[in-house]
LUMVEXNU-396913 format. One record per atom (N, C-alpha, C, O): residue number from 1; residue in one letter; x, y, z. Coordinates in nm, 3 decimals, padded with zeros to 5 digits. Each point is the difference from the previous one (the first is absolute). Layout:
residues N
<node num="NUM" residu="a" xx="X" yy="Y" zz="Z"/>
...
END
This chain:
residues 69
<node num="1" residu="m" xx="-09.533" yy="-05.284" zz="-00.028"/>
<node num="1" residu="m" xx="00.120" yy="-00.014" zz="-00.003"/>
<node num="1" residu="m" xx="00.095" yy="-00.095" zz="00.072"/>
<node num="1" residu="m" xx="-00.051" yy="-00.022" zz="00.109"/>
<node num="2" residu="r" xx="00.136" yy="-00.026" zz="-00.119"/>
<node num="2" residu="r" xx="00.126" yy="-00.079" zz="00.045"/>
<node num="2" residu="r" xx="00.103" yy="00.069" zz="00.083"/>
<node num="2" residu="r" xx="00.101" yy="-00.064" zz="00.028"/>
<node num="3" residu="l" xx="-00.113" yy="00.170" zz="00.009"/>
<node num="3" residu="l" xx="00.105" yy="00.099" zz="00.039"/>
<node num="3" residu="l" xx="00.052" yy="-00.075" zz="00.123"/>
<node num="3" residu="l" xx="00.122" yy="-00.012" zz="00.008"/>
<node num="4" residu="k" xx="-00.204" yy="-00.043" zz="00.095"/>
<node num="4" residu="k" xx="00.079" yy="-00.018" zz="00.131"/>
<node num="4" residu="k" xx="00.052" yy="-00.153" zz="-00.040"/>
<node num="4" residu="k" xx="00.120" yy="-00.005" zz="00.026"/>
<node num="5" residu="e" xx="-00.155" yy="-00.085" zz="-00.065"/>
<node num="5" residu="e" xx="-00.012" yy="-00.121" zz="-00.051"/>
<node num="5" residu="e" xx="00.181" yy="00.011" zz="-00.063"/>
<node num="5" residu="e" xx="00.096" yy="-00.058" zz="00.050"/>
<node num="6" residu="l" xx="-00.095" yy="00.143" zz="-00.161"/>
<node num="6" residu="l" xx="00.101" yy="-00.022" zz="-00.066"/>
<node num="6" residu="l" xx="00.146" yy="00.037" zz="00.084"/>
<node num="6" residu="l" xx="00.108" yy="-00.055" zz="-00.022"/>
<node num="7" residu="r" xx="-00.136" yy="00.168" zz="00.128"/>
<node num="7" residu="r" xx="00.118" yy="00.063" zz="00.034"/>
<node num="7" residu="r" xx="00.037" yy="-00.115" zz="00.133"/>
<node num="7" residu="r" xx="00.112" yy="-00.035" zz="00.037"/>
<node num="8" residu="e" xx="-00.241" yy="-00.005" zz="00.014"/>
<node num="8" residu="e" xx="00.052" yy="-00.122" zz="00.140"/>
<node num="8" residu="e" xx="00.060" yy="-00.076" zz="-00.062"/>
<node num="8" residu="e" xx="00.089" yy="-00.052" zz="00.067"/>
<node num="9" residu="m" xx="-00.097" yy="00.001" zz="-00.218"/>
<node num="9" residu="m" xx="00.071" yy="-00.099" zz="-00.072"/>
<node num="9" residu="m" xx="00.102" yy="-00.015" zz="-00.001"/>
<node num="9" residu="m" xx="00.061" yy="-00.107" zz="00.004"/>
<node num="10" residu="r" xx="-00.002" yy="00.267" zz="-00.012"/>
<node num="10" residu="r" xx="00.145" yy="00.054" zz="-00.022"/>
<node num="10" residu="r" xx="00.050" yy="00.047" zz="00.081"/>
<node num="10" residu="r" xx="00.090" yy="00.083" zz="-00.011"/>
<node num="11" residu="g" xx="-00.148" yy="-00.138" zz="00.142"/>
<node num="11" residu="g" xx="00.037" yy="00.054" zz="00.122"/>
<node num="11" residu="g" xx="00.039" yy="00.133" zz="00.040"/>
<node num="11" residu="g" xx="00.094" yy="00.025" zz="00.076"/>
<node num="12" residu="l" xx="-00.174" yy="00.066" zz="-00.132"/>
<node num="12" residu="l" xx="00.065" yy="00.178" zz="00.002"/>
<node num="12" residu="l" xx="-00.127" yy="00.025" zz="00.098"/>
<node num="12" residu="l" xx="-00.101" yy="-00.070" zz="00.008"/>
<node num="13" residu="t" xx="00.134" yy="00.191" zz="00.064"/>
<node num="13" residu="t" xx="-00.067" yy="00.064" zz="00.116"/>
<node num="13" residu="t" xx="-00.045" yy="00.125" zz="-00.090"/>
<node num="13" residu="t" xx="00.065" yy="00.039" zz="-00.098"/>
<node num="14" residu="l" xx="-00.212" yy="00.034" zz="00.153"/>
<node num="14" residu="l" xx="-00.035" yy="00.054" zz="-00.086"/>
<node num="14" residu="l" xx="00.070" yy="00.113" zz="00.003"/>
<node num="14" residu="l" xx="-00.015" yy="00.068" zz="-00.101"/>
<node num="15" residu="s" xx="00.126" yy="-00.002" zz="00.224"/>
<node num="15" residu="s" xx="00.064" yy="00.074" zz="-00.092"/>
<node num="15" residu="s" xx="00.083" yy="-00.004" zz="-00.082"/>
<node num="15" residu="s" xx="00.050" yy="00.103" zz="-00.044"/>
<node num="16" residu="q" xx="-00.014" yy="-00.220" zz="00.004"/>
<node num="16" residu="q" xx="00.121" yy="-00.038" zz="-00.154"/>
<node num="16" residu="q" xx="-00.104" yy="00.052" zz="-00.150"/>
<node num="16" residu="q" xx="00.033" yy="00.038" zz="-00.112"/>
<node num="17" residu="a" xx="-00.168" yy="-00.061" zz="00.177"/>
<node num="17" residu="a" xx="-00.106" yy="00.013" zz="-00.091"/>
<node num="17" residu="a" xx="-00.015" yy="00.124" zz="-00.026"/>
<node num="17" residu="a" xx="00.004" yy="00.047" zz="-00.113"/>
<node num="18" residu="a" xx="-00.024" yy="00.017" zz="00.220"/>
<node num="18" residu="a" xx="-00.040" yy="00.166" zz="00.033"/>
<node num="18" residu="a" xx="00.121" yy="00.069" zz="-00.093"/>
<node num="18" residu="a" xx="-00.016" yy="00.108" zz="-00.057"/>
<node num="19" residu="q" xx="00.127" yy="-00.178" zz="00.052"/>
<node num="19" residu="q" xx="00.111" yy="00.091" zz="00.011"/>
<node num="19" residu="q" xx="00.011" yy="-00.005" zz="-00.181"/>
<node num="19" residu="q" xx="00.022" yy="00.088" zz="-00.083"/>
<node num="20" residu="a" xx="-00.050" yy="-00.237" zz="00.072"/>
<node num="20" residu="a" xx="00.015" yy="-00.009" zz="-00.162"/>
<node num="20" residu="a" xx="-00.085" yy="00.087" zz="-00.092"/>
<node num="20" residu="a" xx="00.029" yy="00.025" zz="-00.117"/>
<node num="21" residu="a" xx="-00.159" yy="00.028" zz="00.196"/>
<node num="21" residu="a" xx="-00.120" yy="-00.024" zz="-00.085"/>
<node num="21" residu="a" xx="-00.027" yy="00.211" zz="00.042"/>
<node num="21" residu="a" xx="-00.090" yy="00.074" zz="-00.039"/>
<node num="22" residu="h" xx="00.230" yy="-00.039" zz="00.145"/>
<node num="22" residu="h" xx="-00.008" yy="00.139" zz="00.021"/>
<node num="22" residu="h" xx="-00.136" yy="00.062" zz="00.043"/>
<node num="22" residu="h" xx="-00.042" yy="00.112" zz="-00.030"/>
<node num="23" residu="v" xx="-00.005" yy="-00.189" zz="00.092"/>
<node num="23" residu="v" xx="-00.071" yy="00.031" zz="00.128"/>
<node num="23" residu="v" xx="-00.037" yy="-00.041" zz="00.135"/>
<node num="23" residu="v" xx="00.075" yy="-00.097" zz="00.012"/>
<node num="24" residu="t" xx="-00.136" yy="00.105" zz="00.091"/>
<node num="24" residu="t" xx="00.013" yy="-00.024" zz="00.137"/>
<node num="24" residu="t" xx="-00.060" yy="-00.120" zz="00.023"/>
<node num="24" residu="t" xx="-00.093" yy="-00.033" zz="-00.074"/>
<node num="25" residu="k" xx="00.133" yy="-00.045" zz="00.171"/>
<node num="25" residu="k" xx="-00.058" yy="-00.146" zz="00.047"/>
<node num="25" residu="k" xx="-00.153" yy="00.016" zz="-00.001"/>
<node num="25" residu="k" xx="-00.076" yy="-00.076" zz="-00.060"/>
<node num="26" residu="a" xx="00.030" yy="00.205" zz="00.149"/>
<node num="26" residu="a" xx="-00.118" yy="-00.020" zz="-00.013"/>
<node num="26" residu="a" xx="-00.111" yy="-00.012" zz="-00.159"/>
<node num="26" residu="a" xx="-00.116" yy="-00.039" zz="-00.017"/>
<node num="27" residu="a" xx="00.213" yy="00.091" zz="-00.072"/>
<node num="27" residu="a" xx="-00.047" yy="00.002" zz="-00.138"/>
<node num="27" residu="a" xx="-00.046" yy="-00.165" zz="-00.057"/>
<node num="27" residu="a" xx="-00.102" yy="-00.057" zz="-00.038"/>
<node num="28" residu="v" xx="00.238" yy="00.030" zz="00.058"/>
<node num="28" residu="v" xx="00.002" yy="-00.165" zz="-00.045"/>
<node num="28" residu="v" xx="-00.075" yy="-00.114" zz="00.052"/>
<node num="28" residu="v" xx="-00.048" yy="-00.097" zz="-00.060"/>
<node num="29" residu="c" xx="00.048" yy="00.137" zz="00.229"/>
<node num="29" residu="c" xx="-00.120" yy="-00.098" zz="00.072"/>
<node num="29" residu="c" xx="-00.162" yy="00.050" zz="-00.051"/>
<node num="29" residu="c" xx="-00.093" yy="-00.081" zz="00.000"/>
<node num="30" residu="m" xx="00.080" yy="00.199" zz="-00.035"/>
<node num="30" residu="m" xx="-00.156" yy="00.042" zz="-00.057"/>
<node num="30" residu="m" xx="00.022" yy="-00.115" zz="-00.131"/>
<node num="30" residu="m" xx="-00.072" yy="-00.100" zz="-00.010"/>
<node num="31" residu="w" xx="00.164" yy="00.125" zz="-00.070"/>
<node num="31" residu="w" xx="-00.031" yy="-00.056" zz="-00.131"/>
<node num="31" residu="w" xx="-00.027" yy="-00.136" zz="00.037"/>
<node num="31" residu="w" xx="-00.097" yy="-00.050" zz="-00.058"/>
<node num="32" residu="e" xx="00.168" yy="-00.032" zz="00.153"/>
<node num="32" residu="e" xx="00.035" yy="-00.105" zz="00.017"/>
<node num="32" residu="e" xx="-00.176" yy="-00.058" zz="00.067"/>
<node num="32" residu="e" xx="-00.075" yy="-00.088" zz="-00.044"/>
<node num="33" residu="s" xx="00.060" yy="00.175" zz="00.155"/>
<node num="33" residu="s" xx="-00.146" yy="-00.041" zz="00.077"/>
<node num="33" residu="s" xx="-00.150" yy="00.038" zz="-00.177"/>
<node num="33" residu="s" xx="-00.117" yy="-00.036" zz="00.015"/>
<node num="34" residu="g" xx="00.149" yy="00.086" zz="-00.111"/>
<node num="34" residu="g" xx="-00.135" yy="00.076" zz="-00.073"/>
<node num="34" residu="g" xx="-00.022" yy="00.081" zz="00.015"/>
<node num="34" residu="g" xx="-00.068" yy="00.063" zz="-00.081"/>
<node num="35" residu="a" xx="00.109" yy="-00.014" zz="00.188"/>
<node num="35" residu="a" xx="-00.031" yy="00.127" zz="00.013"/>
<node num="35" residu="a" xx="00.003" yy="00.169" zz="-00.067"/>
<node num="35" residu="a" xx="-00.060" yy="00.104" zz="00.023"/>
<node num="36" residu="r" xx="00.157" yy="-00.145" zz="-00.110"/>
<node num="36" residu="r" xx="00.044" yy="00.094" zz="-00.128"/>
<node num="36" residu="r" xx="00.063" yy="-00.052" zz="-00.086"/>
<node num="36" residu="r" xx="00.078" yy="-00.086" zz="00.039"/>
<node num="37" residu="q" xx="-00.083" yy="00.111" zz="-00.181"/>
<node num="37" residu="q" xx="00.099" yy="-00.059" zz="-00.069"/>
<node num="37" residu="q" xx="00.108" yy="00.094" zz="-00.080"/>
<node num="37" residu="q" xx="-00.023" yy="00.106" zz="-00.059"/>
<node num="38" residu="p" xx="00.135" yy="-00.167" zz="00.072"/>
<node num="38" residu="p" xx="00.085" yy="00.045" zz="-00.072"/>
<node num="38" residu="p" xx="00.029" yy="00.083" zz="-00.135"/>
<node num="38" residu="p" xx="-00.058" yy="-00.037" zz="-00.102"/>
<node num="39" residu="g" xx="00.133" yy="00.132" zz="00.096"/>
<node num="39" residu="g" xx="-00.008" yy="00.060" zz="-00.156"/>
<node num="39" residu="g" xx="00.104" yy="-00.066" zz="-00.100"/>
<node num="39" residu="g" xx="00.097" yy="-00.047" zz="00.058"/>
<node num="40" residu="l" xx="-00.097" yy="00.035" zz="-00.181"/>
<node num="40" residu="l" xx="00.031" yy="-00.047" zz="-00.049"/>
<node num="40" residu="l" xx="00.179" yy="00.002" zz="-00.001"/>
<node num="40" residu="l" xx="00.061" yy="-00.107" zz="-00.005"/>
<node num="41" residu="a" xx="00.007" yy="00.229" zz="00.011"/>
<node num="41" residu="a" xx="00.132" yy="-00.008" zz="00.040"/>
<node num="41" residu="a" xx="00.037" yy="-00.113" zz="00.125"/>
<node num="41" residu="a" xx="00.068" yy="-00.100" zz="-00.027"/>
<node num="42" residu="s" xx="-00.129" yy="00.129" zz="00.195"/>
<node num="42" residu="s" xx="00.025" yy="-00.115" zz="00.055"/>
<node num="42" residu="s" xx="-00.035" yy="-00.143" zz="-00.021"/>
<node num="42" residu="s" xx="00.071" yy="-00.091" zz="00.044"/>
<node num="43" residu="l" xx="-00.198" yy="00.067" zz="-00.122"/>
<node num="43" residu="l" xx="00.006" yy="-00.134" zz="-00.041"/>
<node num="43" residu="l" xx="00.101" yy="-00.021" zz="-00.121"/>
<node num="43" residu="l" xx="-00.015" yy="-00.110" zz="-00.053"/>
<node num="44" residu="l" xx="00.101" yy="00.178" zz="00.004"/>
<node num="44" residu="l" xx="00.155" yy="-00.050" zz="-00.054"/>
<node num="44" residu="l" xx="00.090" yy="00.004" zz="00.076"/>
<node num="44" residu="l" xx="00.073" yy="-00.099" zz="-00.006"/>
<node num="45" residu="a" xx="-00.047" yy="00.173" zz="00.077"/>
<node num="45" residu="a" xx="00.124" yy="-00.014" zz="00.084"/>
<node num="45" residu="a" xx="-00.050" yy="-00.136" zz="00.117"/>
<node num="45" residu="a" xx="00.093" yy="-00.055" zz="00.059"/>
<node num="46" residu="l" xx="-00.216" yy="00.012" zz="-00.034"/>
<node num="46" residu="l" xx="00.007" yy="-00.103" zz="00.054"/>
<node num="46" residu="l" xx="-00.027" yy="-00.115" zz="-00.070"/>
<node num="46" residu="l" xx="-00.036" yy="-00.082" zz="00.085"/>
<node num="47" residu="a" xx="00.033" yy="00.020" zz="-00.220"/>
<node num="47" residu="a" xx="00.036" yy="-00.111" zz="-00.073"/>
<node num="47" residu="a" xx="00.126" yy="00.038" zz="-00.021"/>
<node num="47" residu="a" xx="00.089" yy="-00.085" zz="00.008"/>
<node num="48" residu="d" xx="-00.065" yy="00.197" zz="-00.034"/>
<node num="48" residu="d" xx="00.180" yy="-00.027" zz="-00.009"/>
<node num="48" residu="d" xx="00.052" yy="-00.098" zz="00.138"/>
<node num="48" residu="d" xx="00.031" yy="-00.119" zz="00.000"/>
<node num="49" residu="l" xx="-00.033" yy="00.178" zz="00.070"/>
<node num="49" residu="l" xx="00.021" yy="-00.035" zz="00.156"/>
<node num="49" residu="l" xx="-00.017" yy="-00.142" zz="00.043"/>
<node num="49" residu="l" xx="00.077" yy="-00.063" zz="00.072"/>
<node num="50" residu="y" xx="-00.206" yy="00.013" zz="-00.134"/>
<node num="50" residu="y" xx="-00.053" yy="-00.132" zz="00.026"/>
<node num="50" residu="y" xx="00.055" yy="-00.068" zz="-00.093"/>
<node num="50" residu="y" xx="00.000" yy="-00.120" zz="00.027"/>
<node num="51" residu="g" xx="00.067" yy="00.156" zz="-00.168"/>
<node num="51" residu="g" xx="00.025" yy="-00.080" zz="-00.063"/>
<node num="51" residu="g" xx="-00.116" yy="-00.063" zz="-00.100"/>
<node num="51" residu="g" xx="00.035" yy="-00.102" zz="-00.059"/>
<node num="52" residu="v" xx="-00.162" yy="00.147" zz="00.033"/>
<node num="52" residu="v" xx="-00.109" yy="-00.060" zz="-00.060"/>
<node num="52" residu="v" xx="-00.024" yy="00.119" zz="-00.075"/>
<node num="52" residu="v" xx="00.039" yy="00.116" zz="00.012"/>
<node num="53" residu="s" xx="-00.146" yy="-00.203" zz="-00.126"/>
<node num="53" residu="s" xx="-00.096" yy="00.124" zz="-00.089"/>
<node num="53" residu="s" xx="-00.105" yy="00.091" zz="00.065"/>
<node num="53" residu="s" xx="-00.017" yy="-00.028" zz="00.119"/>
<node num="54" residu="l" xx="-00.061" yy="00.136" zz="-00.168"/>
<node num="54" residu="l" xx="-00.092" yy="00.075" zz="00.042"/>
<node num="54" residu="l" xx="-00.110" yy="-00.103" zz="00.036"/>
<node num="54" residu="l" xx="-00.054" yy="-00.001" zz="00.110"/>
<node num="55" residu="d" xx="00.023" yy="-00.094" zz="-00.220"/>
<node num="55" residu="d" xx="-00.108" yy="-00.081" zz="00.018"/>
<node num="55" residu="d" xx="00.017" yy="-00.113" zz="00.086"/>
<node num="55" residu="d" xx="-00.107" yy="-00.052" zz="00.032"/>
<node num="56" residu="a" xx="00.205" yy="00.001" zz="00.013"/>
<node num="56" residu="a" xx="00.044" yy="-00.061" zz="00.111"/>
<node num="56" residu="a" xx="00.003" yy="00.031" zz="00.128"/>
<node num="56" residu="a" xx="-00.013" yy="-00.074" zz="00.097"/>
<node num="57" residu="l" xx="00.038" yy="00.230" zz="-00.105"/>
<node num="57" residu="l" xx="00.012" yy="00.097" zz="00.126"/>
<node num="57" residu="l" xx="-00.164" yy="-00.024" zz="00.084"/>
<node num="57" residu="l" xx="-00.030" yy="-00.030" zz="00.115"/>
<node num="58" residu="c" xx="-00.063" yy="00.064" zz="-00.257"/>
<node num="58" residu="c" xx="-00.120" yy="00.039" zz="-00.004"/>
<node num="58" residu="c" xx="-00.072" yy="-00.116" zz="00.015"/>
<node num="58" residu="c" xx="-00.120" yy="00.012" zz="-00.023"/>
<node num="59" residu="g" xx="00.168" yy="-00.147" zz="00.061"/>
<node num="59" residu="g" xx="-00.095" yy="-00.129" zz="-00.033"/>
<node num="59" residu="g" xx="-00.075" yy="-00.005" zz="-00.110"/>
<node num="59" residu="g" xx="-00.113" yy="-00.048" zz="-00.007"/>
<node num="60" residu="r" xx="00.198" yy="00.116" zz="-00.110"/>
<node num="60" residu="r" xx="-00.111" yy="-00.049" zz="-00.095"/>
<node num="60" residu="r" xx="00.106" yy="-00.072" zz="-00.088"/>
<node num="60" residu="r" xx="00.121" yy="00.018" zz="00.005"/>
<node num="61" residu="n" xx="-00.221" yy="-00.141" zz="-00.122"/>
<node num="61" residu="n" xx="00.110" yy="-00.076" zz="-00.072"/>
<node num="61" residu="n" xx="00.006" yy="00.094" zz="-00.162"/>
<node num="61" residu="n" xx="-00.086" yy="00.035" zz="-00.081"/>
<node num="62" residu="p" xx="00.229" yy="-00.022" zz="00.087"/>
<node num="62" residu="p" xx="00.022" yy="00.085" zz="-00.138"/>
<node num="62" residu="p" xx="-00.084" yy="-00.046" zz="-00.142"/>
<node num="62" residu="p" xx="-00.053" yy="-00.110" zz="-00.012"/>
<node num="63" residu="p" xx="00.051" yy="00.209" zz="-00.085"/>
<node num="63" residu="p" xx="-00.071" yy="-00.060" zz="-00.095"/>
<node num="63" residu="p" xx="00.032" yy="-00.124" zz="-00.051"/>
<node num="63" residu="p" xx="00.108" yy="-00.034" zz="00.049"/>
<node num="64" residu="g" xx="-00.165" yy="-00.076" zz="-00.150"/>
<node num="64" residu="g" xx="00.007" yy="-00.132" zz="00.018"/>
<node num="64" residu="g" xx="00.027" yy="-00.095" zz="00.077"/>
<node num="64" residu="g" xx="00.049" yy="-00.108" zz="-00.032"/>
<node num="65" residu="g" xx="-00.090" yy="00.156" zz="00.167"/>
<node num="65" residu="g" xx="-00.002" yy="-00.066" zz="00.094"/>
<node num="65" residu="g" xx="-00.137" yy="-00.082" zz="00.019"/>
<node num="65" residu="g" xx="-00.101" yy="00.020" zz="-00.067"/>
<node num="66" residu="s" xx="00.111" yy="-00.098" zz="00.152"/>
<node num="66" residu="s" xx="-00.120" yy="-00.068" zz="00.028"/>
<node num="66" residu="s" xx="-00.138" yy="00.029" zz="-00.032"/>
<node num="66" residu="s" xx="-00.070" yy="-00.075" zz="-00.069"/>
<node num="67" residu="m" xx="00.022" yy="00.210" zz="00.133"/>
<node num="67" residu="m" xx="-00.087" yy="00.063" zz="-00.004"/>
<node num="67" residu="m" xx="-00.076" yy="00.023" zz="-00.072"/>
<node num="67" residu="m" xx="-00.121" yy="00.016" zz="00.013"/>
<node num="68" residu="d" xx="00.221" yy="-00.009" zz="-00.143"/>
<node num="68" residu="d" xx="-00.019" yy="00.049" zz="-00.159"/>
<node num="68" residu="d" xx="-00.053" yy="-00.077" zz="-00.038"/>
<node num="68" residu="d" xx="-00.060" yy="00.032" zz="-00.102"/>
<node num="69" residu="q" xx="00.047" yy="-00.139" zz="00.135"/>
<node num="69" residu="q" xx="-00.052" yy="-00.141" zz="-00.077"/>
<node num="69" residu="q" xx="-00.113" yy="-00.063" zz="00.033"/>
<node num="69" residu="q" xx="-00.033" yy="-00.103" zz="-00.059"/>
END
């Protein structure tokens, strides 16, 4: 996942990301390191916060993108 990259690109802190996802900073840190995976509700909150789709948040090309060809 591109969580850390997206958070840093937008100049947000771990605390801001955690607050938006209604979790602790430790949870966000574990997601960014790959130690744990966020649930759907948290992914949706982070996608909204970062202004990206779930596909982009997860580092995946959307359907019809270059990976499908």
